[in-house]
PDB file of N, CA, C and O in Angstrom:
ATOM      1  N   MET A   1       0.846  -1.116  -0.012  1.00  0.00           N
ATOM      2  CA  MET A   1      -0.003  -0.009   0.024  1.00  0.00           C
ATOM      3  C   MET A   1       0.907   1.254   0.012  1.00  0.00           C
ATOM      4  O   MET A   1       1.834   1.363   0.815  1.00  0.00           O
ATOM      5  N   ASN A   2       0.625   2.186  -0.900  1.00  0.00           N
ATOM      6  CA  ASN A   2       1.411   3.357  -0.994  1.00  0.00           C
ATOM      7  C   ASN A   2       0.531   4.591  -0.660  1.00  0.00           C
ATOM      8  O   ASN A   2      -0.652   4.431  -0.360  1.00  0.00           O
ATOM      9  N   SER A   3       1.077   5.770  -0.709  1.00  0.00           N
ATOM     10  CA  SER A   3       0.417   6.935  -0.352  1.00  0.00           C
ATOM     11  C   SER A   3      -0.746   7.348  -1.316  1.00  0.00           C
ATOM     12  O   SER A   3      -1.731   7.969  -0.916  1.00  0.00           O
ATOM     13  N   ALA A   4      -0.560   6.959  -2.611  1.00  0.00           N
ATOM     14  CA  ALA A   4      -1.670   7.166  -3.597  1.00  0.00           C
ATOM     15  C   ALA A   4      -2.822   6.388  -3.302  1.00  0.00           C
ATOM     16  O   ALA A   4      -3.943   6.879  -3.435  1.00  0.00           O
ATOM     17  N   THR A   5      -2.651   5.201  -2.907  1.00  0.00           N
ATOM     18  CA  THR A   5      -3.772   4.322  -2.619  1.00  0.00           C
ATOM     19  C   THR A   5      -4.547   4.859  -1.402  1.00  0.00           C
ATOM     20  O   THR A   5      -5.776   4.842  -1.339  1.00  0.00           O
ATOM     21  N   LEU A   6      -3.720   5.345  -0.422  1.00  0.00           N
ATOM     22  CA  LEU A   6      -4.460   5.936   0.787  1.00  0.00           C
ATOM     23  C   LEU A   6      -5.220   7.155   0.499  1.00  0.00           C
ATOM     24  O   LEU A   6      -6.323   7.347   1.012  1.00  0.00           O
ATOM     25  N   LEU A   7      -4.644   8.021  -0.339  1.00  0.00           N
ATOM     26  CA  LEU A   7      -5.330   9.325  -0.696  1.00  0.00           C
ATOM     27  C   LEU A   7      -6.552   9.050  -1.546  1.00  0.00           C
ATOM     28  O   LEU A   7      -7.599   9.661  -1.330  1.00  0.00           O
ATOM     29  N   TRP A   8      -6.448   8.160  -2.491  1.00  0.00           N
ATOM     30  CA  TRP A   8      -7.615   7.849  -3.308  1.00  0.00           C
ATOM     31  C   TRP A   8      -8.697   7.207  -2.474  1.00  0.00           C
ATOM     32  O   TRP A   8      -9.879   7.515  -2.631  1.00  0.00           O
ATOM     33  N   GLY A   9      -8.282   6.281  -1.554  1.00  0.00           N
ATOM     34  CA  GLY A   9      -9.284   5.659  -0.676  1.00  0.00           C
ATOM     35  C   GLY A   9      -9.967   6.680   0.190  1.00  0.00           C
ATOM     36  O   GLY A   9     -11.175   6.595   0.412  1.00  0.00           O
ATOM     37  N   LEU A  10      -9.185   7.696   0.711  1.00  0.00           N
ATOM     38  CA  LEU A  10      -9.826   8.705   1.561  1.00  0.00           C
ATOM     39  C   LEU A  10     -10.768   9.477   0.762  1.00  0.00           C
ATOM     40  O   LEU A  10     -11.865   9.734   1.257  1.00  0.00           O
ATOM     41  N   LEU A  11     -10.447   9.922  -0.539  1.00  0.00           N
ATOM     42  CA  LEU A  11     -11.316  10.670  -1.328  1.00  0.00           C
ATOM     43  C   LEU A  11     -12.558   9.959  -1.632  1.00  0.00           C
ATOM     44  O   LEU A  11     -13.615  10.567  -1.466  1.00  0.00           O
ATOM     45  N   PHE A  12     -12.572   8.704  -2.073  1.00  0.00           N
ATOM     46  CA  PHE A  12     -13.721   7.995  -2.381  1.00  0.00           C
ATOM     47  C   PHE A  12     -14.610   7.650  -1.229  1.00  0.00           C
ATOM     48  O   PHE A  12     -15.829   7.573  -1.380  1.00  0.00           O
ATOM     49  N   SER A  13     -13.973   7.425   0.017  1.00  0.00           N
ATOM     50  CA  SER A  13     -14.662   7.163   1.210  1.00  0.00           C
ATOM     51  C   SER A  13     -15.434   8.393   1.620  1.00  0.00           C
ATOM     52  O   SER A  13     -16.557   8.289   2.112  1.00  0.00           O
ATOM     53  N   SER A  14     -14.852   9.538   1.426  1.00  0.00           N
ATOM     54  CA  SER A  14     -15.470  10.736   1.716  1.00  0.00           C
ATOM     55  C   SER A  14     -16.666  11.085   0.840  1.00  0.00           C
ATOM     56  O   SER A  14     -17.673  11.613   1.312  1.00  0.00           O
ATOM     57  N   ILE A  15     -16.531  10.781  -0.433  1.00  0.00           N
ATOM     58  CA  ILE A  15     -17.654  10.865  -1.362  1.00  0.00           C
ATOM     59  C   ILE A  15     -18.674   9.925  -0.940  1.00  0.00           C
ATOM     60  O   ILE A  15     -19.857  10.266  -0.939  1.00  0.00           O
ATOM     61  N   GLY A  16     -18.287   8.708  -0.564  1.00  0.00           N
ATOM     62  CA  GLY A  16     -19.314   7.657  -0.103  1.00  0.00           C
ATOM     63  C   GLY A  16     -20.086   8.146   1.060  1.00  0.00           C
ATOM     64  O   GLY A  16     -21.303   7.972   1.123  1.00  0.00           O
ATOM     65  N   MET A  17     -19.362   8.800   2.053  1.00  0.00           N
ATOM     66  CA  MET A  17     -20.141   9.360   3.154  1.00  0.00           C
ATOM     67  C   MET A  17     -21.171  10.333   2.752  1.00  0.00           C
ATOM     68  O   MET A  17     -22.285  10.312   3.276  1.00  0.00           O
ATOM     69  N   GLY A  18     -20.831  11.219   1.805  1.00  0.00           N
ATOM     70  CA  GLY A  18     -21.799  12.159   1.367  1.00  0.00           C
ATOM     71  C   GLY A  18     -23.047  11.421   0.690  1.00  0.00           C
ATOM     72  O   GLY A  18     -24.206  11.701   0.995  1.00  0.00           O
ATOM     73  N   PHE A  19     -22.720  10.500  -0.211  1.00  0.00           N
ATOM     74  CA  PHE A  19     -23.817   9.701  -0.748  1.00  0.00           C
ATOM     75  C   PHE A  19     -24.679   8.935   0.237  1.00  0.00           C
ATOM     76  O   PHE A  19     -25.890   8.790   0.068  1.00  0.00           O
ATOM     77  N   PHE A  20     -24.006   8.448   1.277  1.00  0.00           N
ATOM     78  CA  PHE A  20     -24.755   7.714   2.309  1.00  0.00           C
ATOM     79  C   PHE A  20     -25.634   8.682   3.084  1.00  0.00           C
ATOM     80  O   PHE A  20     -26.785   8.328   3.340  1.00  0.00           O
ATOM     81  N   ILE A  21     -25.204   9.847   3.473  1.00  0.00           N
ATOM     82  CA  ILE A  21     -26.027  10.778   4.216  1.00  0.00           C
ATOM     83  C   ILE A  21     -27.172  11.272   3.288  1.00  0.00           C
ATOM     84  O   ILE A  21     -28.313  11.366   3.739  1.00  0.00           O
ATOM     85  N   TYR A  22     -26.896  11.575   2.051  1.00  0.00           N
ATOM     86  CA  TYR A  22     -27.930  11.949   1.119  1.00  0.00           C
ATOM     87  C   TYR A  22     -28.950  10.918   0.943  1.00  0.00           C
ATOM     88  O   TYR A  22     -30.138  11.228   1.031  1.00  0.00           O
ATOM     89  N   GLY A  23     -28.577   9.683   0.695  1.00  0.00           N
ATOM     90  CA  GLY A  23     -29.517   8.566   0.515  1.00  0.00           C
ATOM     91  C   GLY A  23     -30.282   8.293   1.756  1.00  0.00           C
ATOM     92  O   GLY A  23     -31.452   7.934   1.630  1.00  0.00           O
ATOM     93  N   LYS A  24     -29.747   8.424   2.985  1.00  0.00           N
ATOM     94  CA  LYS A  24     -30.477   8.195   4.120  1.00  0.00           C
ATOM     95  C   LYS A  24     -31.461   9.279   4.315  1.00  0.00           C
ATOM     96  O   LYS A  24     -32.616   8.952   4.590  1.00  0.00           O
ATOM     97  N   LYS A  25     -31.148  10.548   4.207  1.00  0.00           N
ATOM     98  CA  LYS A  25     -32.081  11.670   4.344  1.00  0.00           C
ATOM     99  C   LYS A  25     -33.206  11.630   3.365  1.00  0.00           C
ATOM    100  O   LYS A  25     -34.353  11.883   3.736  1.00  0.00           O
ATOM    101  N   GLN A  26     -32.922  11.320   2.120  1.00  0.00           N
ATOM    102  CA  GLN A  26     -33.891  11.299   1.052  1.00  0.00           C
ATOM    103  C   GLN A  26     -34.600   9.994   0.858  1.00  0.00           C
ATOM    104  O   GLN A  26     -35.441   9.869  -0.032  1.00  0.00           O
ATOM    105  N   THR A  27     -34.277   9.012   1.676  1.00  0.00           N
ATOM    106  CA  THR A  27     -34.753   7.623   1.549  1.00  0.00           C
ATOM    107  C   THR A  27     -34.658   7.099   0.133  1.00  0.00           C
ATOM    108  O   THR A  27     -35.641   6.627  -0.440  1.00  0.00           O
ATOM    109  N   ARG A  28     -33.428   7.190  -0.440  1.00  0.00           N
ATOM    110  CA  ARG A  28     -33.245   6.709  -1.758  1.00  0.00           C
ATOM    111  C   ARG A  28     -32.194   5.615  -1.675  1.00  0.00           C
ATOM    112  O   ARG A  28     -31.126   5.774  -1.084  1.00  0.00           O
ATOM    113  N   ALA A  29     -32.545   4.515  -2.285  1.00  0.00           N
ATOM    114  CA  ALA A  29     -31.663   3.229  -2.125  1.00  0.00           C
ATOM    115  C   ALA A  29     -30.395   3.314  -2.893  1.00  0.00           C
ATOM    116  O   ALA A  29     -29.353   2.884  -2.398  1.00  0.00           O
ATOM    117  N   VAL A  30     -30.428   3.853  -4.094  1.00  0.00           N
ATOM    118  CA  VAL A  30     -29.200   3.871  -4.950  1.00  0.00           C
ATOM    119  C   VAL A  30     -28.037   4.609  -4.252  1.00  0.00           C
ATOM    120  O   VAL A  30     -26.974   4.023  -4.050  1.00  0.00           O
ATOM    121  N   PRO A  31     -28.233   5.889  -3.885  1.00  0.00           N
ATOM    122  CA  PRO A  31     -27.157   6.648  -3.274  1.00  0.00           C
ATOM    123  C   PRO A  31     -26.708   5.990  -1.984  1.00  0.00           C
ATOM    124  O   PRO A  31     -25.512   5.958  -1.691  1.00  0.00           O
ATOM    125  N   LEU A  32     -27.663   5.455  -1.193  1.00  0.00           N
ATOM    126  CA  LEU A  32     -27.380   4.826   0.016  1.00  0.00           C
ATOM    127  C   LEU A  32     -26.416   3.613  -0.142  1.00  0.00           C
ATOM    128  O   LEU A  32     -25.386   3.501   0.522  1.00  0.00           O
ATOM    129  N   VAL A  33     -26.797   2.795  -0.992  1.00  0.00           N
ATOM    130  CA  VAL A  33     -25.918   1.544  -1.314  1.00  0.00           C
ATOM    131  C   VAL A  33     -24.611   1.971  -1.928  1.00  0.00           C
ATOM    132  O   VAL A  33     -23.559   1.447  -1.563  1.00  0.00           O
ATOM    133  N   CYS A  34     -24.648   2.899  -2.841  1.00  0.00           N
ATOM    134  CA  CYS A  34     -23.357   3.326  -3.498  1.00  0.00           C
ATOM    135  C   CYS A  34     -22.354   3.977  -2.371  1.00  0.00           C
ATOM    136  O   CYS A  34     -21.137   3.794  -2.350  1.00  0.00           O
ATOM    137  N   GLY A  35     -23.023   4.690  -1.535  1.00  0.00           N
ATOM    138  CA  GLY A  35     -22.263   5.353  -0.351  1.00  0.00           C
ATOM    139  C   GLY A  35     -21.667   4.262   0.531  1.00  0.00           C
ATOM    140  O   GLY A  35     -20.509   4.369   0.936  1.00  0.00           O
ATOM    141  N   ILE A  36     -22.379   3.287   0.815  1.00  0.00           N
ATOM    142  CA  ILE A  36     -21.773   2.170   1.718  1.00  0.00           C
ATOM    143  C   ILE A  36     -20.634   1.433   0.904  1.00  0.00           C
ATOM    144  O   ILE A  36     -19.570   1.166   1.463  1.00  0.00           O
ATOM    145  N   VAL A  37     -20.853   1.120  -0.368  1.00  0.00           N
ATOM    146  CA  VAL A  37     -19.893   0.421  -1.141  1.00  0.00           C
ATOM    147  C   VAL A  37     -18.603   1.315  -1.318  1.00  0.00           C
ATOM    148  O   VAL A  37     -17.482   0.809  -1.259  1.00  0.00           O
ATOM    149  N   LEU A  38     -18.794   2.613  -1.530  1.00  0.00           N
ATOM    150  CA  LEU A  38     -17.663   3.502  -1.692  1.00  0.00           C
ATOM    151  C   LEU A  38     -16.902   3.636  -0.406  1.00  0.00           C
ATOM    152  O   LEU A  38     -15.703   3.908  -0.453  1.00  0.00           O
ATOM    153  N   MET A  39     -17.514   3.466   0.735  1.00  0.00           N
ATOM    154  CA  MET A  39     -16.764   3.594   1.989  1.00  0.00           C
ATOM    155  C   MET A  39     -16.040   2.319   2.320  1.00  0.00           C
ATOM    156  O   MET A  39     -15.063   2.354   3.067  1.00  0.00           O
ATOM    157  N   VAL A  40     -16.470   1.211   1.806  1.00  0.00           N
ATOM    158  CA  VAL A  40     -15.920  -0.107   2.176  1.00  0.00           C
ATOM    159  C   VAL A  40     -14.892  -0.662   1.163  1.00  0.00           C
ATOM    160  O   VAL A  40     -13.887  -1.273   1.526  1.00  0.00           O
ATOM    161  N   TYR A  41     -15.191  -0.421  -0.085  1.00  0.00           N
ATOM    162  CA  TYR A  41     -14.400  -1.117  -1.090  1.00  0.00           C
ATOM    163  C   TYR A  41     -12.815  -0.849  -1.153  1.00  0.00           C
ATOM    164  O   TYR A  41     -12.056  -1.724  -1.569  1.00  0.00           O
ATOM    165  N   PRO A  42     -12.367   0.377  -0.729  1.00  0.00           N
ATOM    166  CA  PRO A  42     -10.906   0.609  -0.692  1.00  0.00           C
ATOM    167  C   PRO A  42     -10.176  -0.311   0.194  1.00  0.00           C
ATOM    168  O   PRO A  42      -8.967  -0.464   0.023  1.00  0.00           O
ATOM    169  N   TYR A  43     -10.789  -0.922   1.102  1.00  0.00           N
ATOM    170  CA  TYR A  43     -10.021  -1.853   1.974  1.00  0.00           C
ATOM    171  C   TYR A  43      -9.717  -3.150   1.264  1.00  0.00           C
ATOM    172  O   TYR A  43      -8.809  -3.875   1.668  1.00  0.00           O
ATOM    173  N   PHE A  44     -10.479  -3.468   0.183  1.00  0.00           N
ATOM    174  CA  PHE A  44     -10.315  -4.753  -0.524  1.00  0.00           C
ATOM    175  C   PHE A  44      -9.587  -4.650  -1.835  1.00  0.00           C
ATOM    176  O   PHE A  44      -9.238  -5.670  -2.429  1.00  0.00           O
ATOM    177  N   VAL A  45      -9.346  -3.442  -2.303  1.00  0.00           N
ATOM    178  CA  VAL A  45      -8.695  -3.273  -3.690  1.00  0.00           C
ATOM    179  C   VAL A  45      -7.314  -2.751  -3.482  1.00  0.00           C
ATOM    180  O   VAL A  45      -7.115  -1.617  -3.046  1.00  0.00           O
ATOM    181  N   PRO A  46      -6.287  -3.647  -3.819  1.00  0.00           N
ATOM    182  CA  PRO A  46      -4.851  -3.266  -3.580  1.00  0.00           C
ATOM    183  C   PRO A  46      -4.305  -2.430  -4.672  1.00  0.00           C
ATOM    184  O   PRO A  46      -3.320  -1.741  -4.406  1.00  0.00           O
ATOM    185  N   SER A  47      -4.808  -2.391  -5.869  1.00  0.00           N
ATOM    186  CA  SER A  47      -4.234  -1.658  -6.968  1.00  0.00           C
ATOM    187  C   SER A  47      -4.859  -0.226  -7.013  1.00  0.00           C
ATOM    188  O   SER A  47      -6.060  -0.015  -6.839  1.00  0.00           O
ATOM    189  N   THR A  48      -3.933   0.724  -7.260  1.00  0.00           N
ATOM    190  CA  THR A  48      -4.403   2.154  -7.365  1.00  0.00           C
ATOM    191  C   THR A  48      -5.270   2.314  -8.534  1.00  0.00           C
ATOM    192  O   THR A  48      -6.316   2.958  -8.449  1.00  0.00           O
ATOM    193  N   ILE A  49      -4.871   1.736  -9.667  1.00  0.00           N
ATOM    194  CA  ILE A  49      -5.625   1.978 -10.925  1.00  0.00           C
ATOM    195  C   ILE A  49      -7.031   1.408 -10.763  1.00  0.00           C
ATOM    196  O   ILE A  49      -7.998   2.060 -11.155  1.00  0.00           O
ATOM    197  N   TRP A  50      -7.172   0.202 -10.193  1.00  0.00           N
ATOM    198  CA  TRP A  50      -8.467  -0.368 -10.047  1.00  0.00           C
ATOM    199  C   TRP A  50      -9.320   0.450  -8.949  1.00  0.00           C
ATOM    200  O   TRP A  50     -10.539   0.583  -9.055  1.00  0.00           O
ATOM    201  N   LEU A  51      -8.616   0.950  -7.955  1.00  0.00           N
ATOM    202  CA  LEU A  51      -9.267   1.759  -6.960  1.00  0.00           C
ATOM    203  C   LEU A  51      -9.957   3.028  -7.570  1.00  0.00           C
ATOM    204  O   LEU A  51     -11.066   3.400  -7.188  1.00  0.00           O
ATOM    205  N   VAL A  52      -9.231   3.672  -8.545  1.00  0.00           N
ATOM    206  CA  VAL A  52      -9.775   4.861  -9.226  1.00  0.00           C
ATOM    207  C   VAL A  52     -10.858   4.450 -10.207  1.00  0.00           C
ATOM    208  O   VAL A  52     -11.910   5.088 -10.270  1.00  0.00           O
ATOM    209  N   VAL A  53     -10.620   3.410 -10.961  1.00  0.00           N
ATOM    210  CA  VAL A  53     -11.681   3.009 -11.956  1.00  0.00           C
ATOM    211  C   VAL A  53     -12.977   2.637 -11.203  1.00  0.00           C
ATOM    212  O   VAL A  53     -14.036   3.160 -11.550  1.00  0.00           O
ATOM    213  N   ILE A  54     -12.933   1.759 -10.195  1.00  0.00           N
ATOM    214  CA  ILE A  54     -14.117   1.333  -9.511  1.00  0.00           C
ATOM    215  C   ILE A  54     -14.779   2.568  -8.805  1.00  0.00           C
ATOM    216  O   ILE A  54     -16.004   2.689  -8.782  1.00  0.00           O
ATOM    217  N   GLY A  55     -13.943   3.473  -8.236  1.00  0.00           N
ATOM    218  CA  GLY A  55     -14.531   4.624  -7.533  1.00  0.00           C
ATOM    219  C   GLY A  55     -15.220   5.562  -8.402  1.00  0.00           C
ATOM    220  O   GLY A  55     -16.267   6.088  -8.024  1.00  0.00           O
ATOM    221  N   VAL A  56     -14.673   5.829  -9.623  1.00  0.00           N
ATOM    222  CA  VAL A  56     -15.375   6.691 -10.631  1.00  0.00           C
ATOM    223  C   VAL A  56     -16.635   6.059 -11.071  1.00  0.00           C
ATOM    224  O   VAL A  56     -17.639   6.764 -11.176  1.00  0.00           O
ATOM    225  N   VAL A  57     -16.679   4.834 -11.331  1.00  0.00           N
ATOM    226  CA  VAL A  57     -17.876   4.118 -11.748  1.00  0.00           C
ATOM    227  C   VAL A  57     -18.922   4.159 -10.715  1.00  0.00           C
ATOM    228  O   VAL A  57     -20.074   4.432 -11.052  1.00  0.00           O
ATOM    229  N   LEU A  58     -18.606   3.895  -9.394  1.00  0.00           N
ATOM    230  CA  LEU A  58     -19.543   3.964  -8.324  1.00  0.00           C
ATOM    231  C   LEU A  58     -20.021   5.289  -8.097  1.00  0.00           C
ATOM    232  O   LEU A  58     -21.184   5.447  -7.725  1.00  0.00           O
ATOM    233  N   CYS A  59     -19.189   6.347  -8.295  1.00  0.00           N
ATOM    234  CA  CYS A  59     -19.672   7.724  -8.164  1.00  0.00           C
ATOM    235  C   CYS A  59     -20.653   8.140  -9.226  1.00  0.00           C
ATOM    236  O   CYS A  59     -21.499   9.007  -9.007  1.00  0.00           O
ATOM    237  N   ALA A  60     -20.537   7.530 -10.355  1.00  0.00           N
ATOM    238  CA  ALA A  60     -21.358   7.900 -11.497  1.00  0.00           C
ATOM    239  C   ALA A  60     -22.760   7.127 -11.443  1.00  0.00           C
ATOM    240  O   ALA A  60     -23.753   7.584 -12.009  1.00  0.00           O
ATOM    241  N   VAL A  61     -22.774   6.040 -10.794  1.00  0.00           N
ATOM    242  CA  VAL A  61     -23.987   5.205 -10.766  1.00  0.00           C
ATOM    243  C   VAL A  61     -25.250   6.025 -10.281  1.00  0.00           C
ATOM    244  O   VAL A  61     -26.297   5.983 -10.926  1.00  0.00           O
ATOM    245  N   PRO A  62     -25.126   6.751  -9.159  1.00  0.00           N
ATOM    246  CA  PRO A  62     -26.408   7.458  -8.693  1.00  0.00           C
ATOM    247  C   PRO A  62     -26.905   8.464  -9.657  1.00  0.00           C
ATOM    248  O   PRO A  62     -28.097   8.769  -9.626  1.00  0.00           O
ATOM    249  N   TYR A  63     -26.058   9.036 -10.555  1.00  0.00           N
ATOM    250  CA  TYR A  63     -26.491   9.980 -11.510  1.00  0.00           C
ATOM    251  C   TYR A  63     -27.218   9.416 -12.684  1.00  0.00           C
ATOM    252  O   TYR A  63     -28.028  10.098 -13.312  1.00  0.00           O
ATOM    253  N   PHE A  64     -26.933   8.148 -12.997  1.00  0.00           N
ATOM    254  CA  PHE A  64     -27.514   7.536 -14.164  1.00  0.00           C
ATOM    255  C   PHE A  64     -28.609   6.520 -13.777  1.00  0.00           C
ATOM    256  O   PHE A  64     -29.409   6.207 -14.658  1.00  0.00           O
ATOM    257  N   VAL A  65     -28.725   5.980 -12.568  1.00  0.00           N
ATOM    258  CA  VAL A  65     -29.687   5.075 -12.119  1.00  0.00           C
ATOM    259  C   VAL A  65     -30.658   5.800 -11.185  1.00  0.00           C
ATOM    260  O   VAL A  65     -30.255   6.146 -10.074  1.00  0.00           O
ATOM    261  N   ARG A  66     -31.869   6.042 -11.556  1.00  0.00           N
ATOM    262  CA  ARG A  66     -32.779   6.712 -10.784  1.00  0.00           C
ATOM    263  C   ARG A  66     -33.940   5.795 -10.516  1.00  0.00           C
ATOM    264  O   ARG A  66     -34.802   5.525 -11.352  1.00  0.00           O
ATOM    265  N   ILE A  67     -33.894   5.312  -9.218  1.00  0.00           N
ATOM    266  CA  ILE A  67     -34.938   4.344  -8.773  1.00  0.00           C
ATOM    267  C   ILE A  67     -35.639   4.953  -7.592  1.00  0.00           C
ATOM    268  O   ILE A  67     -36.553   4.345  -7.035  1.00  0.00           O
TER     269      ILE A  67
END
């Protein structure tokens, strides 16, 4: 684990916290679930490139999936 992985993980976890709070207050499932996943997945992804790719995809999901 290097500093880039830690910083990207911190960034995506912070965005996930925002999605989680928004989803909880608005009672919307997609931002809530994406927020939880964004907060947890950096612990399981060792590669920085995959961390960024998965994070960008998960951040984009609530904007395109409206349930």
